[in-house]
LOVEXRO-182073 format. One record per residue (C-alpha): residue number from 1; residue in one letter; x, y, z. Coordinates in Angstrom, 2 decimals. Example, Ala and Ser with C-alpha at 12.3 -4.5 7.8 and 13.67 -1.06 7.14 Angstrom:
<vopas>
lofi	dogu	x	y	z
1	A	12.30	-4.50	7.80
2	S	13.67	-1.06	7.14
</vopas>
This chain:
<vopas>
lofi	dogu	x	y	z
1	X	4.75	-0.26	-16.59
2	X	3.07	-3.07	-14.64
3	X	0.40	-2.95	-11.95
4	X	0.72	-4.48	-8.49
5	X	-1.82	-4.98	-5.73
6	X	-0.63	-4.51	-2.17
7	X	-2.82	-6.00	0.54
8	X	-2.29	-4.96	4.14
9	X	-3.46	-6.93	7.14
10	X	-3.43	-5.10	10.46
11	X	-1.86	-6.98	13.37
12	X	-4.55	-5.93	15.83
13	X	-2.52	-3.45	17.84
14	X	-3.72	0.13	17.86
15	X	-1.39	2.20	15.70
16	X	-2.20	5.59	17.19
17	X	-2.41	9.02	15.61
18	X	1.31	9.38	14.87
19	X	1.53	6.23	12.74
20	X	-1.82	6.99	11.06
21	X	-0.63	10.48	10.09
22	X	2.70	9.13	8.86
23	X	0.89	6.50	6.77
24	X	-1.37	9.15	5.22
25	X	1.69	11.25	4.32
26	X	3.40	8.15	2.88
27	X	0.53	7.26	0.53
28	X	0.22	10.91	-0.57
29	X	3.94	10.97	-1.46
30	X	3.58	7.76	-3.51
31	X	0.52	9.20	-5.24
32	X	2.34	12.42	-6.09
33	X	5.21	10.38	-7.56
34	X	2.59	8.56	-9.72
35	X	3.62	5.17	-8.31
36	X	0.33	4.90	-6.42
37	X	-2.89	4.57	-8.40
38	X	-5.44	3.76	-5.66
39	X	-5.28	3.18	-1.91
40	X	-7.57	2.84	1.06
41	X	-8.70	0.77	4.02
42	X	-11.18	-2.08	3.88
43	X	-14.57	-1.27	5.35
44	X	-14.15	-3.89	8.09
45	X	-11.10	-2.05	9.47
46	X	-8.85	-5.10	9.31
47	X	-6.54	-3.95	6.55
48	X	-6.35	-2.13	3.28
49	X	-5.26	-2.26	-0.32
50	X	-3.20	-0.23	-2.74
51	X	-2.60	-0.47	-6.47
52	X	0.89	0.52	-7.56
53	X	2.35	1.21	-10.98
54	X	5.98	-0.01	-11.07
55	X	8.49	-1.74	-13.30
56	X	8.88	-4.88	-11.17
57	X	7.58	-6.84	-8.21
58	X	10.81	-6.08	-6.37
59	X	10.32	-2.34	-6.86
60	X	6.72	-2.51	-5.60
61	X	7.78	-4.52	-2.54
62	X	10.59	-2.09	-1.78
63	X	8.24	0.90	-2.04
64	X	5.71	-0.53	0.39
65	X	8.28	-1.95	2.80
66	X	8.94	1.70	3.76
67	X	5.29	2.18	4.75
68	X	4.99	3.46	8.34
69	X	2.41	0.79	9.27
70	X	4.81	-1.92	8.07
71	X	7.92	-0.43	9.69
72	X	6.08	0.00	12.99
73	X	4.83	-3.61	12.98
74	X	1.15	-2.62	12.89
75	X	0.54	-4.45	9.61
76	X	1.90	-7.11	7.32
77	X	1.74	-6.86	3.55
78	X	1.72	-8.92	0.41
79	X	2.38	-7.69	-3.12
80	X	1.09	-9.45	-6.22
81	X	1.34	-8.51	-9.88
82	X	-2.07	-7.69	-11.34
83	X	-2.71	-8.17	-15.03
84	X	-5.39	-5.65	-15.94
85	X	-7.57	-7.15	-18.68
86	X	-10.35	-4.61	-18.89
87	X	-10.49	-0.91	-18.12
88	X	-7.86	1.73	-17.64
89	X	-6.05	2.94	-14.57
</vopas>
């Protein structure tokens, strides 16, 4: 299994409680499926990051494309493969 880093950049429009709740449920589902290792917002409030465990870049992109903040247009995302050299996750 490979690791992928997803970076989110918020578009600046307020996403509201409904999208925020849907996003929280989305990341919990990914975590429970063991595809999600870590996730959270950046302290400056302008985006966030997630670390996924998947077989391919395409799979990681497909997983996060279904994110409520992406589908609603409140954020853009980029996925990059991350080669972990030290430590365990």
